[in-house]
The first five atom37 places (N, CA, C, CB, O) and aatype in JSON, in Angstrom:
{
  "aatype": [12, 0, 16, 15, 10, 11, 9, 3, 3, 0, 10, 11, 15, 1, 19, 5, 8, 10, 14, 15, 5, 1, 1, 1, 15, 15, 8, 17, 9, 12, 10, 6, 0, 9, 1, 5, 18, 19, 6, 1, 6, 6, 0, 1, 6, 7, 13, 1, 5, 6, 0, 10, 0, 0, 17, 0, 0, 18, 5, 6, 16, 7, 1, 8, 19, 16, 7, 5, 6, 0, 1, 0, 17, 10, 2, 16, 17, 7, 16, 3, 6, 6, 11, 0, 0, 14, 6, 4, 8, 11],
  "atom_mask": [
    [1, 1, 1, 1, 1],
    [1, 1, 1, 1, 1],
    [1, 1, 1, 1, 1],
    [1, 1, 1, 1, 1],
    [1, 1, 1, 1, 1],
    [1, 1, 1, 1, 1],
    [1, 1, 1, 1, 1],
    [1, 1, 1, 1, 1],
    [1, 1, 1, 1, 1],
    [1, 1, 1, 1, 1],
    [1, 1, 1, 1, 1],
    [1, 1, 1, 1, 1],
    [1, 1, 1, 1, 1],
    [1, 1, 1, 1, 1],
    [1, 1, 1, 1, 1],
    [1, 1, 1, 1, 1],
    [1, 1, 1, 1, 1],
    [1, 1, 1, 1, 1],
    [1, 1, 1, 1, 1],
    [1, 1, 1, 1, 1],
    [1, 1, 1, 1, 1],
    [1, 1, 1, 1, 1],
    [1, 1, 1, 1, 1],
    [1, 1, 1, 1, 1],
    [1, 1, 1, 1, 1],
    [1, 1, 1, 1, 1],
    [1, 1, 1, 1, 1],
    [1, 1, 1, 1, 1],
    [1, 1, 1, 1, 1],
    [1, 1, 1, 1, 1],
    [1, 1, 1, 1, 1],
    [1, 1, 1, 1, 1],
    [1, 1, 1, 1, 1],
    [1, 1, 1, 1, 1],
    [1, 1, 1, 1, 1],
    [1, 1, 1, 1, 1],
    [1, 1, 1, 1, 1],
    [1, 1, 1, 1, 1],
    [1, 1, 1, 1, 1],
    [1, 1, 1, 1, 1],
    [1, 1, 1, 1, 1],
    [1, 1, 1, 1, 1],
    [1, 1, 1, 1, 1],
    [1, 1, 1, 1, 1],
    [1, 1, 1, 1, 1],
    [1, 1, 1, 0, 1],
    [1, 1, 1, 1, 1],
    [1, 1, 1, 1, 1],
    [1, 1, 1, 1, 1],
    [1, 1, 1, 1, 1],
    [1, 1, 1, 1, 1],
    [1, 1, 1, 1, 1],
    [1, 1, 1, 1, 1],
    [1, 1, 1, 1, 1],
    [1, 1, 1, 1, 1],
    [1, 1, 1, 1, 1],
    [1, 1, 1, 1, 1],
    [1, 1, 1, 1, 1],
    [1, 1, 1, 1, 1],
    [1, 1, 1, 1, 1],
    [1, 1, 1, 1, 1],
    [1, 1, 1, 0, 1],
    [1, 1, 1, 1, 1],
    [1, 1, 1, 1, 1],
    [1, 1, 1, 1, 1],
    [1, 1, 1, 1, 1],
    [1, 1, 1, 0, 1],
    [1, 1, 1, 1, 1],
    [1, 1, 1, 1, 1],
    [1, 1, 1, 1, 1],
    [1, 1, 1, 1, 1],
    [1, 1, 1, 1, 1],
    [1, 1, 1, 1, 1],
    [1, 1, 1, 1, 1],
    [1, 1, 1, 1, 1],
    [1, 1, 1, 1, 1],
    [1, 1, 1, 1, 1],
    [1, 1, 1, 0, 1],
    [1, 1, 1, 1, 1],
    [1, 1, 1, 1, 1],
    [1, 1, 1, 1, 1],
    [1, 1, 1, 1, 1],
    [1, 1, 1, 1, 1],
    [1, 1, 1, 1, 1],
    [1, 1, 1, 1, 1],
    [1, 1, 1, 1, 1],
    [1, 1, 1, 1, 1],
    [1, 1, 1, 1, 1],
    [1, 1, 1, 1, 1],
    [1, 1, 1, 1, 1]
  ],
  "atom_positions": [
    [[-25.18, 5.47, 7.66], [-24.88, 4.68, 8.82], [-24.25, 5.6, 9.87], [-23.94, 3.49, 8.46], [-23.16, 6.13, 9.66]],
    [[-24.91, 5.78, 10.96], [-24.38, 6.61, 12.04], [-23.52, 5.74, 12.95], [-25.54, 7.29, 12.85], [-23.93, 4.66, 13.37]],
    [[-22.34, 6.22, 13.25], [-21.4, 5.51, 14.11], [-20.79, 6.52, 15.05], [-20.31, 4.77, 13.28], [-20.52, 7.66, 14.67]],
    [[-20.57, 6.1, 16.27], [-19.89, 6.99, 17.21], [-18.55, 6.38, 17.59], [-20.76, 7.25, 18.48], [-18.39, 5.16, 17.62]],
    [[-17.61, 7.25, 17.88], [-16.27, 6.82, 18.27], [-15.93, 7.43, 19.62], [-15.21, 7.22, 17.21], [-16.25, 8.59, 19.89]],
    [[-15.3, 6.65, 20.44], [-14.8, 7.17, 21.71], [-13.28, 7.28, 21.58], [-15.21, 6.26, 22.92], [-12.6, 6.28, 21.38]],
    [[-12.78, 8.5, 21.69], [-11.34, 8.72, 21.6], [-10.87, 9.41, 22.87], [-10.98, 9.57, 20.35], [-11.62, 10.13, 23.52]],
    [[-9.6, 9.17, 23.2], [-9.08, 9.77, 24.43], [-8.92, 11.28, 24.26], [-7.73, 9.12, 24.81], [-8.92, 11.8, 23.14]],
    [[-8.79, 11.96, 25.39], [-8.75, 13.43, 25.38], [-7.58, 13.99, 24.58], [-8.67, 13.94, 26.8], [-7.72, 15.02, 23.92]],
    [[-6.43, 13.31, 24.64], [-5.26, 13.81, 23.91], [-5.51, 13.78, 22.4], [-4.01, 12.98, 24.25], [-5.22, 14.76, 21.71]],
    [[-6.05, 12.67, 21.89], [-6.33, 12.58, 20.46], [-7.45, 13.54, 20.07], [-6.71, 11.13, 20.08], [-7.39, 14.17, 19.02]],
    [[-8.45, 13.65, 20.91], [-9.55, 14.58, 20.64], [-9.02, 16.0, 20.51], [-10.61, 14.5, 21.76], [-9.43, 16.74, 19.62]],
    [[-8.12, 16.38, 21.39], [-7.53, 17.72, 21.34], [-6.76, 17.93, 20.04], [-6.6, 17.94, 22.55], [-6.84, 19.0, 19.43]],
    [[-6.02, 16.92, 19.62], [-5.27, 17.02, 18.38], [-6.21, 17.17, 17.19], [-4.38, 15.79, 18.2], [-5.96, 17.98, 16.3]],
    [[-7.29, 16.38, 17.17], [-8.25, 16.45, 16.07], [-8.93, 17.81, 16.06], [-9.3, 15.32, 16.2], [-9.18, 18.36, 14.98]],
    [[-9.23, 18.37, 17.21], [-9.89, 19.67, 17.27], [-8.95, 20.81, 16.89], [-10.42, 19.9, 18.66], [-9.42, 21.87, 16.47]],
    [[-7.66, 20.6, 17.02], [-6.68, 21.63, 16.7], [-6.44, 21.74, 15.18], [-5.36, 21.34, 17.41], [-6.19, 22.83, 14.67]],
    [[-6.52, 20.62, 14.47], [-6.22, 20.61, 13.04], [-7.17, 21.44, 12.16], [-6.24, 19.22, 12.56], [-6.7, 22.09, 11.23]],
    [[-8.46, 21.44, 12.41], [-9.36, 22.17, 11.5], [-8.98, 23.62, 11.26], [-10.75, 22.12, 12.03], [-9.09, 24.12, 10.14]],
    [[-8.54, 24.31, 12.29], [-8.18, 25.71, 12.09], [-6.93, 25.84, 11.21], [-7.94, 26.4, 13.44], [-6.79, 26.83, 10.49]],
    [[-6.05, 24.87, 11.27], [-4.84, 24.89, 10.45], [-5.11, 24.46, 9.01], [-3.77, 24.0, 11.05], [-4.47, 24.94, 8.08]],
    [[-6.06, 23.56, 8.83], [-6.33, 22.98, 7.52], [-7.58, 23.55, 6.84], [-6.48, 21.49, 7.65], [-7.89, 23.2, 5.7]],
    [[-8.29, 24.41, 7.55], [-9.55, 24.97, 7.05], [-10.52, 23.86, 6.66], [-9.28, 25.89, 5.85], [-11.15, 23.9, 5.6]],
    [[-10.63, 22.89, 7.52], [-11.55, 21.76, 7.37], [-12.25, 21.57, 8.71], [-10.8, 20.45, 6.92], [-11.81, 22.09, 9.73]],
    [[-13.34, 20.81, 8.69], [-14.03, 20.52, 9.94], [-13.39, 19.3, 10.62], [-15.55, 20.26, 9.69], [-12.69, 18.52, 9.97]],
    [[-13.63, 19.15, 11.92], [-13.15, 17.96, 12.64], [-13.74, 16.72, 12.0], [-13.53, 18.03, 14.14], [-13.06, 15.7, 11.88]],
    [[-14.99, 16.8, 11.6], [-15.66, 15.67, 10.95], [-14.92, 15.27, 9.68], [-17.13, 16.03, 10.64], [-14.69, 14.08, 9.45]],
    [[-14.55, 16.24, 8.86], [-13.84, 15.94, 7.61], [-12.5, 15.29, 7.93], [-13.62, 17.23, 6.79], [-12.12, 14.32, 7.27]],
    [[-11.79, 15.8, 8.93], [-10.46, 15.25, 9.29], [-10.6, 13.79, 9.72], [-9.81, 16.09, 10.43], [-9.79, 12.95, 9.31]],
    [[-11.6, 13.48, 10.53], [-11.77, 12.11, 10.99], [-12.18, 11.19, 9.83], [-12.82, 12.05, 12.1], [-11.67, 10.07, 9.73]],
    [[-13.07, 11.66, 8.97], [-13.47, 10.85, 7.81], [-12.28, 10.59, 6.89], [-14.59, 11.54, 7.03], [-12.11, 9.47, 6.41]],
    [[-11.47, 11.59, 6.66], [-10.3, 11.44, 5.8], [-9.3, 10.45, 6.4], [-9.62, 12.8, 5.58], [-8.72, 9.63, 5.69]],
    [[-9.11, 10.52, 7.7], [-8.19, 9.58, 8.36], [-8.7, 8.14, 8.21], [-8.05, 9.94, 9.86], [-7.91, 7.24, 7.93]],
    [[-9.98, 7.95, 8.4], [-10.56, 6.6, 8.27], [-10.47, 6.14, 6.82], [-12.03, 6.59, 8.74], [-10.12, 4.98, 6.56]],
    [[-10.78, 7.02, 5.87], [-10.71, 6.66, 4.44], [-9.29, 6.23, 4.06], [-11.15, 7.84, 3.56], [-9.11, 5.21, 3.4]],
    [[-8.3, 7.0, 4.49], [-6.91, 6.66, 4.15], [-6.49, 5.34, 4.79], [-5.97, 7.78, 4.62], [-5.81, 4.54, 4.16]],
    [[-6.91, 5.11, 6.03], [-6.57, 3.85, 6.71], [-7.19, 2.67, 5.96], [-7.07, 3.88, 8.17], [-6.51, 1.67, 5.72]],
    [[-8.46, 2.78, 5.61], [-9.15, 1.68, 4.92], [-8.49, 1.41, 3.57], [-10.66, 2.0, 4.73], [-8.28, 0.25, 3.22]],
    [[-8.17, 2.45, 2.81], [-7.51, 2.27, 1.52], [-6.16, 1.59, 1.69], [-7.34, 3.62, 0.81], [-5.8, 0.7, 0.91]],
    [[-5.39, 2.01, 2.7], [-4.08, 1.42, 2.95], [-4.2, -0.06, 3.31], [-3.36, 2.19, 4.08], [-3.42, -0.88, 2.82]],
    [[-5.18, -0.39, 4.16], [-5.37, -1.78, 4.56], [-5.89, -2.64, 3.41], [-6.33, -1.86, 5.73], [-5.51, -3.81, 3.29]],
    [[-6.75, -2.09, 2.57], [-7.22, -2.82, 1.4], [-6.06, -3.1, 0.44], [-8.34, -2.03, 0.67], [-5.96, -4.2, -0.1]],
    [[-5.2, -2.12, 0.24], [-4.03, -2.32, -0.62], [-3.11, -3.37, -0.03], [-3.27, -0.99, -0.82], [-2.6, -4.23, -0.75]],
    [[-2.89, -3.3, 1.27], [-2.03, -4.28, 1.95], [-2.58, -5.7, 1.76], [-1.91, -3.95, 3.45], [-1.82, -6.63, 1.49]],
    [[-3.89, -5.85, 1.89], [-4.5, -7.18, 1.71], [-4.39, -7.62, 0.25], [-5.98, -7.16, 2.14], [-4.18, -8.8, -0.03]],
    [[-4.52, -6.68, -0.68], [-4.35, -7.0, -2.1], [-2.93, -7.5, -2.38], [0.0, 0.0, 0.0], [-2.75, -8.47, -3.11]],
    [[-1.93, -6.83, -1.82], [-0.54, -7.25, -1.99], [-0.33, -8.64, -1.39], [0.42, -6.23, -1.35], [0.38, -9.48, -1.96]],
    [[-0.94, -8.88, -0.23], [-0.82, -10.18, 0.44], [-1.41, -11.28, -0.43], [-1.52, -10.15, 1.81], [-0.8, -12.33, -0.6]],
    [[-2.61, -11.03, -0.98], [-3.25, -12.03, -1.83], [-2.43, -12.28, -3.1], [-4.67, -11.57, -2.21], [-2.31, -13.42, -3.56]],
    [[-1.86, -11.21, -3.66], [-1.02, -11.35, -4.85], [0.22, -12.19, -4.53], [-0.61, -9.97, -5.38], [0.62, -13.04, -5.34]],
    [[0.83, -11.96, -3.38], [2.0, -12.73, -2.98], [1.65, -14.21, -2.78], [2.61, -12.15, -1.69], [2.4, -15.09, -3.19]],
    [[0.51, -14.47, -2.15], [0.09, -15.86, -1.96], [-0.16, -16.56, -3.29], [-1.18, -15.92, -1.09], [0.19, -17.72, -3.46]],
    [[-0.77, -15.85, -4.23], [-1.02, -16.42, -5.56], [0.3, -16.69, -6.29], [-1.91, -15.48, -6.39], [0.45, -17.72, -6.95]],
    [[1.25, -15.77, -6.17], [2.55, -15.96, -6.82], [3.29, -17.15, -6.2], [3.4, -14.68, -6.69], [3.91, -17.93, -6.92]],
    [[3.22, -17.28, -4.89], [3.86, -18.41, -4.21], [3.22, -19.73, -4.66], [3.76, -18.26, -2.67], [3.93, -20.71, -4.91]],
    [[1.91, -19.75, -4.76], [1.21, -20.97, -5.21], [1.62, -21.31, -6.64], [-0.32, -20.78, -5.12], [1.84, -22.48, -6.95]],
    [[1.71, -20.29, -7.5], [2.11, -20.53, -8.89], [3.54, -21.06, -8.95], [1.99, -19.24, -9.72], [3.83, -21.96, -9.73]],
    [[4.42, -20.51, -8.12], [5.81, -20.99, -8.09], [5.86, -22.44, -7.62], [6.68, -20.1, -7.17], [6.58, -23.26, -8.2]],
    [[5.12, -22.76, -6.58], [5.11, -24.13, -6.07], [4.59, -25.11, -7.12], [4.27, -24.23, -4.8], [5.04, -26.25, -7.2]],
    [[3.64, -24.65, -7.92], [3.04, -25.51, -8.94], [3.96, -25.69, -10.15], [1.7, -24.94, -9.38], [4.08, -26.79, -10.68]],
    [[4.6, -24.61, -10.59], [5.37, -24.65, -11.84], [6.87, -24.61, -11.65], [4.96, -23.51, -12.71], [7.61, -25.11, -12.5]],
    [[7.35, -24.02, -10.57], [8.78, -23.86, -10.36], [9.38, -22.72, -11.18], [0.0, 0.0, 0.0], [10.58, -22.47, -11.1]],
    [[8.56, -22.05, -11.96], [9.07, -20.95, -12.8], [9.33, -19.72, -11.93], [8.06, -20.61, -13.94], [8.53, -19.38, -11.05]],
    [[10.46, -19.05, -12.19], [10.85, -17.92, -11.35], [11.85, -17.03, -12.08], [11.45, -18.42, -10.03], [12.32, -17.35, -13.17]],
    [[12.14, -15.91, -11.47], [13.22, -15.01, -11.86], [14.07, -14.85, -10.6], [12.69, -13.6, -12.41], [13.53, -14.66, -9.51]],
    [[15.37, -14.93, -10.73], [16.23, -14.78, -9.55], [16.26, -13.33, -9.1], [17.65, -15.28, -9.85], [15.94, -12.42, -9.85]],
    [[16.66, -13.13, -7.86], [16.8, -11.77, -7.34], [17.81, -10.98, -8.15], [0.0, 0.0, 0.0], [17.6, -9.79, -8.41]],
    [[18.9, -11.63, -8.54], [19.93, -10.95, -9.33], [19.38, -10.52, -10.69], [21.16, -11.86, -9.53], [19.67, -9.42, -11.16]],
    [[18.58, -11.38, -11.32], [17.98, -11.04, -12.61], [17.01, -9.86, -12.45], [17.24, -12.26, -13.2], [16.99, -8.95, -13.28]],
    [[16.22, -9.89, -11.4], [15.27, -8.8, -11.16], [16.0, -7.49, -10.91], [14.35, -9.14, -9.97], [15.63, -6.45, -11.46]],
    [[17.06, -7.52, -10.06], [17.82, -6.3, -9.77], [18.47, -5.74, -11.03], [18.89, -6.58, -8.71], [18.46, -4.53, -11.26]],
    [[19.05, -6.63, -11.85], [19.7, -6.17, -13.09], [18.68, -5.49, -13.99], [20.35, -7.35, -13.84], [18.99, -4.46, -14.6]],
    [[17.49, -6.04, -14.07], [16.42, -5.44, -14.88], [15.99, -4.1, -14.29], [15.2, -6.39, -14.98], [15.91, -3.1, -15.01]],
    [[15.72, -4.08, -12.98], [15.26, -2.84, -12.33], [16.3, -1.73, -12.42], [14.93, -3.11, -10.87], [15.94, -0.55, -12.5]],
    [[17.57, -2.08, -12.41], [18.62, -1.07, -12.51], [18.63, -0.37, -13.86], [19.97, -1.7, -12.26], [19.25, 0.69, -14.0]],
    [[17.97, -0.95, -14.86], [17.9, -0.29, -16.18], [16.73, 0.67, -16.3], [17.81, -1.34, -17.27], [16.67, 1.45, -17.25]],
    [[15.79, 0.62, -15.36], [14.62, 1.49, -15.42], [15.05, 2.95, -15.45], [13.68, 1.23, -14.23], [15.91, 3.36, -14.67]],
    [[14.44, 3.73, -16.32], [14.71, 5.15, -16.4], [16.01, 5.5, -17.1], [0.0, 0.0, 0.0], [16.42, 6.66, -17.11]],
    [[16.67, 4.5, -17.68], [17.9, 4.76, -18.42], [17.64, 4.62, -19.91], [19.05, 3.8, -17.96], [16.58, 4.14, -20.32]],
    [[18.61, 5.02, -20.71], [18.49, 4.86, -22.16], [18.55, 3.39, -22.57], [19.59, 5.64, -22.87], [18.11, 3.03, -23.66]],
    [[19.1, 2.55, -21.71], [19.22, 1.12, -22.0], [18.19, 0.29, -21.23], [20.65, 0.62, -21.66], [18.47, -0.85, -20.85]],
    [[17.0, 0.85, -21.01], [15.97, 0.12, -20.25], [15.64, -1.18, -20.96], [14.69, 0.99, -20.08], [15.38, -1.21, -22.16]],
    [[15.65, -2.27, -20.18], [15.43, -3.6, -20.75], [14.03, -4.11, -20.42], [16.48, -4.58, -20.23], [13.38, -3.62, -19.5]],
    [[13.58, -5.08, -21.2], [12.29, -5.74, -20.94], [12.45, -6.64, -19.72], [11.79, -6.56, -22.19], [13.57, -7.03, -19.37]],
    [[11.35, -6.97, -19.09], [11.37, -7.86, -17.92], [12.0, -9.19, -18.32], [9.93, -8.07, -17.35], [11.77, -9.69, -19.42]],
    [[12.8, -9.78, -17.42], [13.39, -11.08, -17.73], [12.32, -12.17, -17.79], [14.45, -11.45, -16.68], [11.27, -12.07, -17.15]],
    [[12.6, -13.2, -18.58], [11.66, -14.32, -18.71], [11.79, -15.24, -17.51], [11.93, -15.11, -20.02], [12.88, -15.45, -16.97]],
    [[10.66, -15.77, -17.08], [10.67, -16.76, -16.01], [11.27, -18.06, -16.54], [9.24, -17.0, -15.44], [11.12, -18.38, -17.72]],
    [[11.93, -18.8, -15.66], [12.54, -20.08, -16.02], [12.5, -21.01, -14.82], [13.99, -19.89, -16.51], [12.17, -20.59, -13.71]],
    [[12.82, -22.25, -15.05], [12.84, -23.23, -13.96], [14.2, -23.25, -13.3], [12.49, -24.63, -14.48], [14.42, -24.01, -12.36]]
  ]
}
């Protein structure tokens, strides 16, 4: 799929300057920037969908973990006393 982009002169100059520093082509730099943006936006949408599903599940069941319970659990991560995730409750 051939696509053309119109970019302003300042951005074009920046893109043209990077290849000599990175030993990559301008084309590679632009493709990499687009790839990273798309991956970031896909992840963001995945997190959004996960949050909506969690909210729907909470509204349906009322089961939850409090912020204090979550923080207490997370504070044990990486320690010798690392604990299992707290159980959800009403």
